[in-house]
N, C-alpha and C positions, 0 to 999 in steps of 0.2 A: 790598830792591834795586830792585822794579820801583817801588812806590812812593816812592821816592829819585827815581831817573831822571824820573818824571812831575813830581814837586813842583821840579825843577830845569825841566823843560821850561816848565812852568806859569808859574812866577817870569819865565824867560827870555823867554816869549811877553807877558807883561802889561809886563814893561820895553819889548820892542820895541815893541808897542801905544802904551805912552803916550809913547816917544819919536817916533813915527810922529805921535801927534795934535800933538806941542807944534812938529814941523817945518810941520804943516798950516798953522800962524799966519805962516810966512816967507812964502805965495805959492802961487797955485793950481796950481801945476804939479807935485805929486810925483805918485810912480806912482801908478796906482790900475787897477784890476781884476787884481790878483794873485793868479794861479794856478798850480799844477802839475800835471802827470801822467807816469805811470811805464809803461812798457810793459816787462812780465819776459820775458827770453827763452824762446824753448821753451812759452811760454803758449797752452792751448787747452782744448777742452772737459773733455779729459781732465788736463789738467796747470795749473788756473787759478791756480796760484802759482807758475809757472816752469817750467823742466825739471831745477831743480836746481842749475846752475851758478851763481845766486844774482844774474846779472846782469841790472843795470834798467836803460833807457835812459829819460831824464829828460828835458822840455820846460818850461818856463816862459815863460808868457805874462803880458805887463805892458805897461799903456800909457805913454808917456814914461820906462820903465825905461833906463839904459845900464850898470850893473852890478846884481849880485846877490850875496848870501850865503845860502848853504845850509847850516842844521847839520843833519845828516846822520850817524844809526850813530855821536854823540859825538866826530864829527871837524867843521870848520867846514871851508866850501868857498867861496872867492873867486872869482868869475864874470863875464867881460864877454859869454860865451856863452850864449844862454840854453838851450842843449842840450848835456847832459853823460851820461856813463855810470857808475854807479857798481856793486860787487860787493860783494854782502854776502857774510859767511864762517861767521858763527854757523849749526851744522848744526840740521837741525829746520827747520817752520814757524814763521817769528817776526812779529810785527807791530810796525813801525818809524813811529814820528811822526818830522815831517819839518816843519821850519821854514823859510820861503823870505821873504829880503827882498829887496824891488826897489829900488834906489836911481836917483837923479840929482840934481844940483846943489840941488836945492830940498828934497830930503830923502829918505825911502822909507816904503814901506808891507809890512805882511808879513801872510803867510798860515799856516797849517797843514795839514798833508797827512800821511794814513796808508796805508801799504802793507804786504801780508802777502807775504811771501817764503820760497820755500820751496829749503833751500839740502842738496844730498845730503852726508849723512855721509862723512868722509873714512875710506874703507876700503884694507885693505891685502890683498895676493894671500895667503892662506895655502896655498892647492894649487891646482894645474894639470896638465893633460896636455896637452901639447902636439902630441902625434902625430909625434913626430921622429925616431922609431926604428922603419924597417921590419920590418914581419914579424907575428907576434902579437900582440896589444893585450897591456901592460904587465900581467902578474898581480901586481903590488903595487897596482894599482889598480881592475883589471875582474875580475869572474868571470863565468860565465854561468847563465841561467836553460835548463833542458833537456825537450825534450819537446814532445808531438803532442795535446795534451788539449782544446784550445780554450782554455783561459787562462780560462774564464770568459765568454768573449765571443762564443764560435763561431767561432774563429780557427781557419784552415787550416792555418796552417804547421807546420812542425817545427824546433824551435829546436835547434841544433849548437853547438858549439864549433868546428867546421871552420874552418880559414883561409880558403876560400873564400866563407865566409860572415860572415867577420869579419878584416880585414888592414888592418894600417899600410902605406901607400904614398905616397911623395913629400909628406910631412908631413900627411896627412889619414888620420883612420881610415875606412874603407869598410864600412859594413855592406849585406851584399848579398843580396837576395830572390831566389830562383832557383826555376822550375819544373825538376822531375827527372824526367817523364812519368807519375808515376802522384799527385804533388801538390807541395807546397812547401818549400824549406829556407829559414831565415835565421836572424838571431842578435839574442839580447836582452843585451847588456852589462850587469852591474849592478856597482854599489862596494859592495855590502854586506859588512860584515864586514872592509871594508878604510877606506873612506875615509866620512865621514860628518860631516854637520855640523848644526849649529843657529843661526839667523838668517845673515845675510849678504846677499852678492850672489852668486846662480850665472849666469855667462855662458856659453853655447854657441853658435857658429858655426857655420851648419850648411846645407847645400844639399839638397833634401828629394827622393825619387821624385818621377817623374810619372806612373807607369803607374795606370791604373784599378785599382782592387780595393789598394792600396798602402796601407797606415796607421802611417804613421811616429809615431814617440814620442820627445820627450825631458822625461822626469817623475821625480819623488821619490817614496820610500813613506817612512812612519815605520819607524824601527829596530825597533820594536818589532811590526812586521809577524810576525815568526815565532813570537810569542808571544800577541796578540791577534785577530791576522786582519785582515783588511780588510772595512769600510771604517774599524775601530775605531781602526787605526793611523795614518789621515788620507793621502790623495796631492794632491800638486801637481801639474800638467799644464804643464809649463814652455811647452810647443808638441804639438800633435796635428794632424793633418791628416787628413780625409775619404779614402777613395776615392775618392769621385766630385766632389770639390769642391776643386782641386788652386788656386785663385784666393785661399784662405782658408786662416787657421789660428787655431785653438781654443787657451784658456787656461783651465784647470779646476780647480776645487779638489772633492774627496769626503773626507768624513766621517761618522763615526756620532754623531745628533744626540742629545744627553746628555736634553734634556727631554724626546723624545717617545719615543726610544731606538728613533730609525729612522734610514734611510738619507737623509743630505742631499747636495745637492750645488749648486755655484754656479759659473758659466763664461759666457765672452762668447767671440766671435769679430771676425778682423780681416781686412780685407783685404790680401792676399799674392800680388800678381799673377804676380812674379818668383820665388817659394820653390823653384820647381822647376829653375830655370836659372840663377841665382845664388845665390851664399853672401848670407844673411844673419844677423843678431843677435838670439837669443831670448834672455829673462833674464828672472832671478825676484829682486824685492828684498823682504825676508824680515825685519819685526822682530815683537815682541812686540804691537804695535799694529795694526800694516797688510801688508799681504802684496800687493805689485804684481807682475803679467806684461807683458813687456813684449817688441815687436817693431820688434828695430832703434831700441832707444832711445826709443820711443812708448809710453806706458803705455794700454793697452785694458781690463786686470782690475784692479779694488782690491776684497781681501776684507777685513773688517774682524776682526783677530785676538782672542782674550780665552781667557782661562784655562782655560774650559770646550771650545776646541777644543785637537785632539790636535797643532796647528800650533807647538808650543813645547818640541819635544824632538830629538832627534837625527834626520836624514834622509838617505837614500843615495840616489844618483842613478841612474837605468835610460836605456838608447838602446837603439831597438829598430824592428826595421819588422815589424808582423804583415800577415797577408794575409785578406784576406776579413773576417767576422765582423761585429759590428756597428757598426762605423767606417769597415770597410773596404769594405764592401758585395761588389757582383757585381765577377769578377776579370775583366779582359779576356782572353777565350778565346785570344786569340794571344800572352799573357805569357811570356816568356822568363826574362828577368831586370831586376833595377833596384835602384838602390843610393841609400844615404843617406849623404853625405860630411861628415864633422865635423871643422875645420878645429884648434878647442880645446876643451878645459873649463876653464873658471877660477871659482875661488871665491875671494871677498874677504869678510873680516869685520874 
């Protein structure tokens, strides 16, 4: 099919070029200097091929032109305005050849242009918790990790299933870390054994705790954790925030490298200056080829996935606040309590 399309475009362009040469004999004023440029919506250093919407704003330039024809994505557009917008809808990252002809009464001239556009796959909501029922978190969606044994990160909190540490109120889940006079309590909710997913998009809208020493996280572990352990099961951190830097968030991947049989990780951080005062969207876009981490729909981490990594099987979701430890650091000595509020958790596939 690609070869056929290329042949058609080649023949058409040859025809247009021949026609243009013929028209040149009728006079000196046929259009010249024909070009076209496209600006992809949302394109930046992290999203060079656009934001996934497929929207491109085009500008044609030509000398002596009064109208234009554009062959784009198997459509022909007839235009009098040299600026126009077009939305591509084929999912994935695709390259599109475009033929532009500029006309006036003396004839026309043509040029070709190629643009690469990313279109996000059409996904459907397959599971969510909107936290719209007050009380304890829905037991069909969430269980708890319990205890105070440091969790491998020198953490200081004792995780409980008490409602004062995890409660749904007024449409949000509140995970509350508290000082209790001798230490700290908090909650670590997990969908393990209840809700798990392979590939798709996971979205969590949340407002983070701002106190020094709090270590909030929205993350996922491979469902094989109970049999192969960590890091062999794989870990995907959609959001972590250290206890000492509340103007940034982290997106990180952890796994066991099969070639060297050693622990491996990769991650980056991004600015998040209002993360503790406003709700923001934390999301993960996950395919067999690529895994992206986003803050407010802006991608800032990309991991190339492959069959040798553990990120091709079911994962479950974890929501928690740790206190102190490796990424929590020193806790404010005046700390009494702080909260991570979660508006919703949604999974699309």
